[in-house]
DSSP file (Angstrom, degrees, kcal/mol; ACC not computed):
  #  RESIDUE AA STRUCTURE BP1 BP2  ACC     N-H-->O    O-->H-N    N-H-->O    O-->H-N    TCO  KAPPA ALPHA  PHI   PSI    X-CA   Y-CA   Z-CA
    1    1 A X              0   0    0      0, 0.0     2,-0.0     0, 0.0     0, 0.0   0.000 360.0 360.0 360.0 124.3  -15.7  -29.9   38.8
    2    2 A X     >  -     0   0    0      1,-0.1     4,-2.4     4,-0.0     5,-0.2  -0.282 360.0 -97.6 -78.2 172.5  -14.4  -33.4   39.6
    3    3 A X  H  > S+     0   0    0      1,-0.2     4,-2.7     2,-0.2     5,-0.2   0.888 122.0  51.7 -54.0 -49.0  -10.7  -34.0   40.7
    4    4 A X  H  > S+     0   0    0      1,-0.2     4,-1.7     2,-0.2    -1,-0.2   0.872 111.6  44.6 -65.4 -36.7   -9.6  -35.0   37.3
    5    5 A X  H  > S+     0   0    0      2,-0.2     4,-2.8     1,-0.2    -1,-0.2   0.831 114.0  51.3 -75.6 -32.6  -11.0  -31.9   35.6
    6    6 A X  H  X S+     0   0    0     -4,-2.4     4,-2.0     2,-0.2    -2,-0.2   0.941 108.4  51.7 -62.8 -43.4   -9.5  -29.7   38.4
    7    7 A X  H  X S+     0   0    0     -4,-2.7     4,-2.4     1,-0.2    -2,-0.2   0.888 111.5  48.1 -57.3 -44.9   -6.2  -31.4   37.9
    8    8 A X  H  X S+     0   0    0     -4,-1.7     4,-3.6     2,-0.2    -1,-0.2   0.924 107.9  53.1 -67.4 -45.2   -6.5  -30.5   34.1
    9    9 A X  H  < S+     0   0    0     -4,-2.8    -1,-0.2     2,-0.2    -2,-0.2   0.874 108.0  51.8 -56.2 -33.9   -7.5  -27.0   34.7
   10   10 A X  H >< S+     0   0    0     -4,-2.0     3,-0.5     2,-0.2    -2,-0.2   0.936 118.0  38.0 -64.6 -50.3   -4.4  -26.6   36.9
   11   11 A X  H 3< S+     0   0    0     -4,-2.4    -2,-0.2     1,-0.2    -1,-0.2   0.830 133.3  23.9 -73.5 -34.0   -2.2  -28.0   34.1
   12   12 A X  T ><  +     0   0    0     -4,-3.6     3,-2.3    -5,-0.2     4,-0.5  -0.437  64.4 164.1-132.8  62.7   -3.9  -26.4   31.3
   13   13 A X  G X  S+     0   0    0     -3,-0.5     3,-2.6     1,-0.3     4,-0.4   0.857  76.0  63.0 -52.1 -39.7   -5.7  -23.3   32.5
   14   14 A X  G >  S+     0   0    0      1,-0.3     3,-1.0     2,-0.2    -1,-0.3   0.798  94.0  64.6 -63.2 -24.5   -6.2  -22.0   28.8
   15   15 A X  G <  S+     0   0    0     -3,-2.3    -1,-0.3     1,-0.2    -2,-0.2   0.726 106.6  42.6 -64.4 -20.4   -8.3  -25.1   28.1
   16   16 A X  G X  S+     0   0    0     -3,-2.6     3,-1.8    -4,-0.5    -1,-0.2   0.352  81.5 126.9-112.4   5.8  -10.8  -23.8   30.6
   17   17 A X  T <  S+     0   0    0     -3,-1.0     3,-0.1    -4,-0.4    26,-0.1  -0.344  76.0  24.3 -59.3 145.2  -10.9  -20.2   29.7
   18   18 A X  T 3  S+     0   0    0      1,-0.3    -1,-0.3    25,-0.2     2,-0.1   0.425  88.6 140.7  80.2   0.0  -14.4  -18.9   29.0
   19   19 A X    <   -     0   0    0     -3,-1.8    -1,-0.3     1,-0.1     2,-0.2  -0.521  63.3 -97.5 -78.2 147.8  -16.0  -21.8   31.2
   20   20 A X        -     0   0    0     -2,-0.1     2,-0.5    -3,-0.1    -1,-0.1  -0.462  32.0-139.3 -66.9 127.3  -18.9  -20.6   33.3
   21   21 A X        -     0   0    0     -2,-0.2     3,-0.1    19,-0.1    -1,-0.1  -0.835  27.6-110.9 -88.0 127.3  -18.0  -19.8   36.9
   22   22 A X        -     0   0    0     -2,-0.5     2,-0.2     1,-0.1    -1,-0.0  -0.230  33.7-109.2 -51.3 137.2  -20.7  -21.0   39.4
   23   23 A X        -     0   0    0      1,-0.1     2,-0.2    17,-0.0    -1,-0.1  -0.521  34.1-116.6 -70.1 131.4  -22.7  -18.2   41.1
   24   24 A X        -     0   0    0     -2,-0.2     2,-0.2    12,-0.2    -1,-0.1  -0.517  31.5-118.9 -70.6 142.4  -21.7  -17.8   44.8
   25   25 A X        -     0   0    0     -2,-0.2    -1,-0.1     1,-0.1    11,-0.1  -0.548  35.1 -97.7 -77.0 146.3  -24.7  -18.6   47.0
   26   26 A X        -     0   0    0     -2,-0.2    -1,-0.1     1,-0.1     4,-0.1  -0.359  29.4-164.1 -61.2 147.4  -25.9  -15.7   49.2
   27   27 A X        -     0   0    0      2,-0.2    -1,-0.1    -3,-0.1     3,-0.1   0.612  39.2-114.3-105.3 -24.6  -24.7  -15.8   52.8
   28   28 A X  S    S+     0   0    0      1,-0.2     2,-0.5     2,-0.0     3,-0.1   0.398  91.6 101.0  94.4   0.5  -27.0  -13.4   54.4
   29   29 A X    >>  -     0   0    0      1,-0.2     4,-2.7     2,-0.0     3,-0.6  -0.963  62.2-156.1-115.5 108.6  -24.2  -11.0   55.1
   30   30 A X  H 3> S+     0   0    0     -2,-0.5     4,-2.2     1,-0.3     5,-0.2   0.888  93.2  49.5 -58.3 -46.6  -24.3   -8.2   52.5
   31   31 A X  H 3> S+     0   0    0      2,-0.2     4,-1.7     1,-0.2    -1,-0.3   0.828 112.6  48.1 -67.3 -31.9  -20.6   -7.3   52.8
   32   32 A X  H <> S+     0   0    0     -3,-0.6     4,-2.3     2,-0.2    -1,-0.2   0.877 112.3  49.9 -64.1 -39.6  -19.6  -11.0   52.5
   33   33 A X  H  X S+     0   0    0     -4,-2.7     4,-2.2     2,-0.2    -2,-0.2   0.865 108.6  52.4 -66.0 -34.2  -21.8  -11.3   49.5
   34   34 A X  H  X S+     0   0    0     -4,-2.2     4,-1.0    -5,-0.2    -1,-0.2   0.944 109.2  48.8 -65.5 -47.4  -20.3   -8.3   47.9
   35   35 A X  H  < S+     0   0    0     -4,-1.7     3,-0.5     1,-0.2    -2,-0.2   0.880 113.3  46.7 -68.5 -33.4  -16.9   -9.6   48.4
   36   36 A X  H >< S+     0   0    0     -4,-2.3     3,-2.2     1,-0.2     4,-0.3   0.833 101.6  67.4 -72.8 -30.5  -17.9  -13.1   46.8
   37   37 A X  H >< S+     0   0    0     -4,-2.2     3,-1.9     1,-0.3     4,-0.2   0.825  84.1  71.3 -58.5 -28.6  -19.6  -11.3   44.0
   38   38 A X  G >< S+     0   0    0     -4,-1.0     3,-1.6    -3,-0.5    -1,-0.3   0.696  80.0  75.3 -56.1 -20.5  -16.2  -10.2   42.9
   39   39 A X  G X  S+     0   0    0     -3,-2.2     3,-1.9     1,-0.3     4,-0.3   0.743  79.3  74.3 -65.4 -21.7  -15.5  -13.8   41.8
   40   40 A X  G X  S+     0   0    0     -3,-1.9     3,-0.6    -4,-0.3     4,-0.3   0.736  83.9  68.0 -67.5 -17.7  -17.8  -13.2   38.8
   41   41 A X  G X  S+     0   0    0     -3,-1.6     3,-0.9    -4,-0.2     4,-0.5   0.643  75.7  85.6 -75.4 -11.8  -15.0  -11.2   37.4
   42   42 A X  G X  S+     0   0    0     -3,-1.9     3,-1.6     1,-0.3    -1,-0.2   0.916  82.8  56.1 -53.5 -48.8  -13.0  -14.3   37.0
   43   43 A X  G <  S+     0   0    0     -3,-0.6    -1,-0.3    -4,-0.3   -25,-0.2   0.730 107.4  49.6 -66.9 -21.4  -14.5  -15.1   33.5
   44   44 A X  G <  S+     0   0    0     -3,-0.9     2,-0.4    -4,-0.3    -1,-0.3   0.400 101.5  74.2 -94.6   7.2  -13.5  -11.8   32.1
   45   45 A X  S <  S-     0   0    0     -3,-1.6     2,-0.1    -4,-0.5     5,-0.1  -0.857  85.9-106.0-113.4 146.6   -9.8  -11.8   33.3
   46   46 A X    >   -     0   0    0     -2,-0.4     3,-2.5     1,-0.1     4,-0.4  -0.420  38.1-106.1 -64.3 149.9   -7.0  -13.8   31.9
   47   47 A X  G >  S+     0   0    0      1,-0.3     3,-1.7     2,-0.2     4,-0.5   0.827 118.8  62.0 -41.4 -45.1   -5.8  -16.7   34.0
   48   48 A X  G 3  S+     0   0    0      1,-0.3    -1,-0.3     2,-0.2     4,-0.3   0.680 100.3  53.8 -65.9 -15.1   -2.8  -14.9   35.0
   49   49 A X  G <> S+     0   0    0     -3,-2.5     4,-1.5     1,-0.2     3,-0.3   0.511  83.7  88.7 -93.1  -9.0   -4.9  -12.2   36.7
   50   50 A X  H <> S+     0   0    0     -3,-1.7     4,-2.5    -4,-0.4     5,-0.2   0.840  80.1  58.4 -66.3 -33.1   -6.9  -14.7   38.8
   51   51 A X  H  > S+     0   0    0     -4,-0.5     4,-2.8    -3,-0.2    -1,-0.2   0.926 105.9  48.6 -59.8 -42.0   -4.4  -14.7   41.8
   52   52 A X  H  > S+     0   0    0     -3,-0.3     4,-2.4    -4,-0.3    -1,-0.2   0.896 113.1  48.0 -64.5 -40.3   -4.7  -11.0   42.4
   53   53 A X  H  X S+     0   0    0     -4,-1.5     4,-2.0     1,-0.2    -1,-0.2   0.883 113.9  46.7 -64.8 -39.8   -8.5  -11.3   42.2
   54   54 A X  H  X S+     0   0    0     -4,-2.5     4,-2.5     2,-0.2    -2,-0.2   0.900 112.0  50.3 -69.1 -38.9   -8.5  -14.2   44.7
   55   55 A X  H  X S+     0   0    0     -4,-2.8     4,-2.9    -5,-0.2    -2,-0.2   0.896 111.0  49.1 -69.9 -37.0   -6.1  -12.4   47.0
   56   56 A X  H  X S+     0   0    0     -4,-2.4     4,-2.1     2,-0.2    -2,-0.2   0.912 112.4  47.4 -65.9 -39.8   -8.3   -9.3   47.0
   57   57 A X  H  X S+     0   0    0     -4,-2.0     4,-2.7     2,-0.2    -2,-0.2   0.947 113.2  50.0 -63.0 -50.2  -11.5  -11.3   47.7
   58   58 A X  H  X S+     0   0    0     -4,-2.5     4,-2.2     1,-0.2     5,-0.2   0.951 110.2  48.8 -59.1 -50.1   -9.6  -13.2   50.5
   59   59 A X  H  X S+     0   0    0     -4,-2.9     4,-2.1     1,-0.2    -1,-0.2   0.903 112.5  48.9 -58.3 -38.0   -8.4  -10.0   52.1
   60   60 A X  H  X S+     0   0    0     -4,-2.1     4,-2.9     1,-0.2     5,-0.2   0.939 109.8  50.3 -64.9 -48.1  -11.8   -8.5   52.0
   61   61 A X  H  X S+     0   0    0     -4,-2.7     4,-2.3     1,-0.2    -1,-0.2   0.805 107.4  53.5 -59.5 -33.3  -13.4  -11.5   53.5
   62   62 A X  H  X S+     0   0    0     -4,-2.2     4,-2.2    -5,-0.2    -1,-0.2   0.904 112.6  46.8 -72.5 -37.7  -10.8  -11.6   56.4
   63   63 A X  H  X S+     0   0    0     -4,-2.1     4,-1.7    -5,-0.2    -2,-0.2   0.981 114.9  44.6 -57.3 -54.5  -11.8   -7.8   57.1
   64   64 A X  H  X S+     0   0    0     -4,-2.9     4,-2.3     1,-0.2    -2,-0.2   0.891 113.1  51.2 -59.2 -44.1  -15.4   -8.4   57.0
   65   65 A X  H  X S+     0   0    0     -4,-2.3     4,-2.5     1,-0.3    -1,-0.2   0.900 110.0  49.9 -59.0 -46.8  -15.2  -11.6   59.1
   66   66 A X  H  X S+     0   0    0     -4,-2.2     4,-1.6     1,-0.2    -1,-0.3   0.792 108.3  52.4 -69.8 -26.0  -13.2   -9.8   61.8
   67   67 A X  H  X S+     0   0    0     -4,-1.7     4,-2.5     2,-0.2    -1,-0.2   0.951 110.3  48.4 -68.8 -47.8  -15.7   -7.1   61.9
   68   68 A X  H  X S+     0   0    0     -4,-2.3     4,-2.4     1,-0.2    -2,-0.2   0.852 111.2  50.2 -64.4 -37.6  -18.5   -9.6   62.4
   69   69 A X  H  X S+     0   0    0     -4,-2.5     4,-2.2     2,-0.2    -1,-0.2   0.898 111.2  49.0 -63.5 -38.2  -16.4  -11.4   65.1
   70   70 A X  H  X S+     0   0    0     -4,-1.6     4,-1.1     2,-0.2    -2,-0.2   0.911 110.3  50.6 -68.9 -43.0  -15.9   -8.0   66.9
   71   71 A X  H >X S+     0   0    0     -4,-2.5     3,-0.9     1,-0.2     4,-0.8   0.959 112.1  49.2 -63.1 -48.4  -19.6   -7.2   66.7
   72   72 A X  H >< S+     0   0    0     -4,-2.4     3,-0.8     1,-0.3    -1,-0.2   0.862 106.9  52.1 -57.6 -37.8  -20.4  -10.5   68.1
   73   73 A X  H 3< S+     0   0    0     -4,-2.2    -1,-0.3     1,-0.2    -2,-0.2   0.697 103.8  60.3 -74.6 -18.0  -18.1  -10.3   71.0
   74   74 A X  H <<        0   0    0     -4,-1.1    -1,-0.2    -3,-0.9    -2,-0.2   0.708 360.0 360.0 -74.1 -20.9  -19.6   -6.9   71.8
   75   75 A X    <<        0   0    0     -3,-0.8    -1,-0.2    -4,-0.8    -2,-0.1   0.452 360.0 360.0 -74.8 360.0  -23.0   -8.5   72.4
């Protein structure tokens, strides 16, 4: 999505409801991929519910990435 369409989506989110959400690319880390897979739920949720979903994905990614860092530090 280009900058102009992104700006429109912010100003008029209802105009983009039902728009296809790009598939997240696999990362090679199953737990990271599982967190990113939750982004697929965006298309089925009203725009007002998106911040909660993004927050949940962000929190899970922080947890998983902290675990990966701890594992790497123990090597």
